[in-house]
C-alpha positions as CSV (number, residue, x, y, z in Angstrom):
1,M,2.0,12.4,-22.6
2,T,1.0,9.1,-20.9
3,V,-0.9,8.5,-17.7
4,Y,-0.6,5.8,-15.3
5,E,-2.9,5.0,-12.6
6,S,-0.9,4.2,-9.2
7,P,-3.3,2.4,-6.5
8,A,-3.3,2.0,-3.0
9,K,-3.2,-1.4,-1.4
10,L,-4.8,-3.1,1.9
11,N,-2.9,-5.7,3.8
12,L,-6.2,-7.8,4.9
13,A,-3.8,-9.9,6.8
14,L,-0.1,-9.6,7.7
15,L,1.6,-12.3,9.6
16,V,5.3,-11.4,10.5
17,E,8.2,-13.7,11.6
18,P,11.5,-12.6,13.3
19,P,13.9,-11.1,11.3
20,R,16.5,-13.3,9.2
21,S,20.3,-13.0,9.4
22,D,20.0,-10.0,6.9
23,G,17.6,-8.1,8.9
24,Y,14.6,-8.8,6.8
25,H,11.2,-10.1,8.1
26,P,9.7,-13.2,6.6
27,L,6.0,-12.8,6.0
28,Q,2.4,-13.9,4.9
29,S,0.3,-11.1,3.7
30,L,-2.9,-11.3,1.9
31,V,-3.0,-8.0,-0.3
32,Q,-5.7,-6.3,-2.2
33,T,-5.3,-3.5,-4.4
34,I,-8.3,-0.8,-4.1
35,E,-9.7,2.1,-6.3
36,W,-7.9,4.7,-4.5
37,I,-5.2,6.1,-6.9
38,D,-2.4,8.4,-7.6
39,R,-1.9,9.9,-11.1
40,L,1.6,9.7,-12.9
41,E,1.8,11.6,-16.1
42,V,5.2,11.2,-18.2
43,E,6.4,12.4,-21.3
44,E,9.9,12.4,-23.0
45,A,11.8,15.6,-22.2
46,E,15.2,17.3,-22.7
47,E,16.3,16.8,-19.0
48,D,14.6,15.1,-16.1
49,S,11.9,17.0,-14.1
50,L,9.6,16.0,-11.4
51,I,6.4,17.9,-9.9
52,I,4.6,16.8,-7.0
53,E,1.3,17.6,-6.4
54,G,-1.0,17.1,-3.2
55,A,1.8,16.2,-1.0
56,D,5.0,17.7,0.6
57,L,7.7,15.5,-0.7
58,D,11.1,16.0,-1.7
59,P,11.3,16.2,-5.4
60,E,14.9,15.2,-5.4
61,D,14.7,12.2,-2.8
62,N,11.9,10.1,-3.2
63,L,11.0,6.3,-4.8
64,I,10.5,8.1,-8.0
65,V,13.9,9.3,-8.5
66,R,15.5,6.1,-6.9
67,S,13.3,4.0,-9.5
68,L,14.6,5.9,-12.4
69,A,18.1,5.8,-11.0
70,A,18.0,1.9,-10.4
71,L,16.4,1.4,-13.8
72,R,19.1,3.4,-15.6
73,A,21.8,1.3,-13.9
74,R,20.4,-1.6,-16.0
75,A,19.3,0.1,-19.2
76,S,19.2,3.3,-21.1
77,V,16.4,5.5,-20.1
78,R,15.7,8.7,-21.9
79,P,15.0,12.0,-19.7
80,L,11.4,12.3,-18.5
81,D,9.1,14.8,-17.5
82,I,7.2,13.5,-14.6
83,K,4.2,14.9,-12.9
84,L,2.7,13.0,-9.7
85,S,-0.7,13.8,-8.5
86,K,-1.0,12.5,-5.0
87,A,-4.4,11.1,-3.3
88,I,-2.9,8.5,-1.2
89,P,-1.6,9.6,2.2
90,H,2.1,9.1,3.0
91,G,3.0,7.1,6.1
92,A,-0.2,5.4,6.2
93,G,0.4,1.6,5.3
94,L,-1.5,2.1,2.0
95,G,1.8,1.7,0.0
96,G,1.5,4.9,-2.2
97,G,5.3,5.6,-2.5
98,S,5.7,1.8,-3.8
99,S,2.9,2.1,-6.0
100,N,4.3,5.4,-7.5
101,A,7.7,3.7,-8.1
102,A,6.1,0.7,-9.8
103,A,4.0,3.3,-12.0
104,T,7.4,5.2,-12.5
105,L,9.2,1.7,-13.7
106,L,6.4,0.9,-16.3
107,A,6.1,4.5,-17.5
108,A,10.0,4.5,-18.0
109,T,10.3,1.2,-19.7
110,G,7.2,2.0,-21.9
111,V,8.6,5.3,-23.1
112,G,12.1,3.6,-24.0
113,G,10.3,0.5,-25.5
114,L,12.0,-1.7,-23.0
115,S,10.7,-5.0,-21.6
116,I,8.8,-5.2,-18.5
117,S,11.0,-7.9,-17.4
118,I,13.7,-5.5,-16.7
119,A,10.9,-3.5,-14.4
120,E,10.3,-6.8,-12.4
121,E,13.8,-7.5,-12.1
122,V,14.5,-3.7,-10.6
123,A,11.4,-3.7,-8.5
124,P,12.4,-5.6,-5.5
125,S,15.8,-3.4,-5.0
126,I,13.6,-0.3,-4.5
127,G,11.2,-1.9,-1.9
128,S,9.6,-4.8,-0.7
129,D,6.1,-3.5,-1.7
130,V,7.0,-2.2,-5.1
131,P,6.8,-5.5,-6.8
132,L,2.9,-6.6,-5.8
133,F,2.0,-3.4,-7.7
134,L,3.1,-4.7,-10.7
135,T,0.5,-7.5,-10.4
136,G,-2.2,-6.1,-8.4
137,G,-5.7,-7.4,-7.7
138,T,-5.8,-10.1,-4.9
139,M,-2.6,-11.5,-3.8
140,L,-0.7,-13.8,-1.4
141,V,2.8,-12.1,-0.7
142,T,5.5,-14.4,1.0
143,G,9.1,-14.6,1.7
144,V,10.3,-10.8,2.4
145,G,7.8,-9.5,-0.3
146,E,9.3,-11.0,-3.4
147,R,7.1,-13.9,-3.6
148,I,3.6,-13.1,-5.1
149,E,0.9,-15.4,-5.9
150,P,-1.9,-13.9,-7.7
151,L,-5.4,-15.4,-6.1
152,P,-8.8,-15.3,-7.8
153,A,-10.3,-12.2,-7.4
154,F,-12.2,-11.3,-4.2
155,S,-15.7,-9.8,-4.7
156,G,-18.9,-8.8,-2.6
157,F,-17.4,-6.3,-0.5
158,A,-15.5,-2.9,0.0
159,A,-13.6,-1.2,2.5
160,A,-13.9,2.0,4.6
161,V,-10.5,3.5,4.5
162,V,-9.4,6.2,7.1
163,V,-6.1,7.6,8.1
164,P,-5.5,9.5,11.5
165,P,-3.7,13.0,11.6
166,F,-0.3,11.3,12.2
167,E,2.0,9.0,10.2
168,M,4.0,5.9,11.2
169,S,7.3,4.9,10.0
170,T,7.7,1.4,8.7
171,P,11.4,0.8,9.8
172,E,10.6,2.3,13.2
173,V,7.2,-0.2,13.6
174,Y,9.5,-3.3,12.6
175,R,12.2,-2.3,15.2
176,R,9.7,-1.8,18.1
177,W,8.1,-5.3,16.7
178,D,11.7,-6.9,17.4
179,E,12.1,-5.1,20.9
180,M,8.6,-6.4,21.9
181,E,9.9,-10.1,20.9
182,G,7.3,-10.4,18.0
183,P,3.9,-10.1,19.3
184,I,0.9,-11.6,17.4
185,G,-2.1,-9.3,16.5
186,E,-5.5,-9.9,17.4
187,S,-7.6,-12.1,14.7
188,V,-10.8,-11.0,13.4
189,Y,-13.6,-13.5,14.2
190,D,-14.9,-15.0,10.7
191,R,-18.5,-14.0,11.6
192,L,-17.1,-10.4,11.1
193,L,-15.5,-11.2,7.9
194,P,-16.9,-11.2,4.3
195,P,-17.5,-14.6,3.3
196,P,-14.5,-14.7,0.8
197,L,-11.9,-14.3,4.0
198,R,-13.4,-17.0,6.2
199,D,-11.5,-19.9,6.7
200,G,-8.3,-19.1,5.0
201,I,-5.2,-17.2,6.4
202,P,-5.7,-15.6,9.8
203,I,-7.2,-12.3,9.3
204,R,-4.7,-10.2,11.5
205,N,-2.1,-7.6,11.7
206,D,1.0,-8.5,13.7
207,L,2.2,-5.2,13.8
208,T,-0.4,-3.5,15.5
209,P,0.7,-3.9,18.7
210,A,4.1,-2.5,17.8
211,A,2.4,0.5,16.1
212,I,0.3,1.1,19.4
213,A,3.4,0.9,21.7
214,I,4.8,3.6,19.5
215,E,1.8,6.1,19.1
216,P,-0.7,4.9,21.6
217,E,-3.4,7.3,20.2
218,I,-3.7,4.7,17.3
219,A,-5.7,2.4,19.8
220,D,-8.1,5.1,20.8
221,F,-8.6,5.8,17.1
222,M,-9.4,2.2,16.3
223,A,-11.7,1.6,19.4
224,D,-13.6,4.8,18.4
225,L,-13.9,3.5,14.7
226,R,-15.2,-0.1,16.2
227,A,-17.8,1.8,18.4
228,R,-19.2,4.1,15.6
229,W,-19.0,1.5,12.6
230,D,-19.8,-1.6,15.0
231,T,-17.7,-3.9,13.2
232,A,-14.3,-4.9,13.0
233,V,-11.5,-2.7,12.2
234,M,-8.0,-3.5,11.1
235,M,-4.8,-1.4,10.5
236,T,-3.2,-2.1,7.1
237,G,0.6,-2.5,6.8
238,S,2.7,-0.6,9.6
239,G,-0.2,2.1,9.9
240,S,-1.4,4.4,10.3
241,G,-4.3,3.8,8.2
242,C,-6.9,1.6,9.3
243,F,-9.8,0.1,7.4
244,A,-13.1,-1.8,8.1
245,F,-15.4,-4.2,5.5
246,F,-18.6,-3.2,4.2
247,P,-21.2,-4.8,1.7
248,D,-20.6,-2.1,-1.0
249,P,-18.6,1.1,-1.9
250,D,-21.7,3.2,-0.9
251,E,-21.9,2.0,2.6
252,A,-18.3,2.1,2.9
253,S,-18.2,5.9,1.6
254,G,-20.9,6.6,4.0
255,A,-18.9,5.0,6.9
256,A,-15.9,7.0,5.9
257,A,-17.6,10.3,5.5
258,S,-19.0,10.0,9.0
259,V,-15.4,10.1,10.8
260,S,-13.8,12.2,8.0
261,H,-13.7,15.0,10.4
262,K,-11.2,13.2,12.6
263,C,-9.0,12.0,9.7
264,R,-6.5,13.4,7.2
265,A,-8.2,11.1,4.7
266,A,-11.2,8.9,4.7
267,V,-12.7,7.4,1.7
268,G,-14.8,4.2,0.6
269,A,-13.0,1.9,-1.7
270,A,-14.0,-0.7,-4.2
271,L,-11.6,-3.7,-4.7
272,R,-9.6,-3.1,-7.6
273,E,-8.4,-6.2,-9.9
274,R,-5.2,-5.0,-11.2
275,G,-2.3,-3.0,-10.0
276,V,-0.6,-0.2,-11.8
277,V,-1.8,0.2,-15.3
278,R,-1.4,2.9,-18.2
279,S,-5.0,4.9,-18.3
280,V,-4.1,7.1,-21.3
């Protein structure tokens, strides 16, 4: 059996442009993987099987199944027995499903002795966030998610990450953003940012206004966090997960714990310098 760590990510910045003719939105995103992980256990089997623990996901229709199908369209992949232990919430903008897909691609190519380049070629066809989890760390993501530039690793801060008791649909948020004619999110002042985030790409999330238009409760949720933590609070991805910066994981964990009773998940997370990796 092999075990893969499948981490979450934060969009420290997400700048969105109007859709291209194919419907995809060009973007600029400063992305950071964090130490909040799902675990994917894989071994060869007589036939495929998938067990999912910790989340109510359809074992016959999810990104793990789609990843295997996409990979098998390109190469021979043996039957696999897969167990996914979920910690990262669904519908939170944390990329858990995409990370699981990337872990599946690495696991399947590893078991089959295939080149990792096949996984890299297949990843964009599964989802725009899947390729970034094959890189991990601190990244500038551009295009429609297919261009990934690794950056020097950020350090000196951590994040309190909290997920309210509702989910957001990424396609729905983008549709509302289009209907609203592309609003721009509010930028965080430099004085409220860790030093590595100052004087670079604007630290804002352009999808926040659309998410609030769909689910006004997220505005109240973020306002409450700002008042409790006395710092800037941002949404990651298309929501509903939110985060704030703290000097270290202990302070971040304390901040998250202080609001855990209002959330379906709340953690203090250190920055992670890698994406999906084999741990055993």
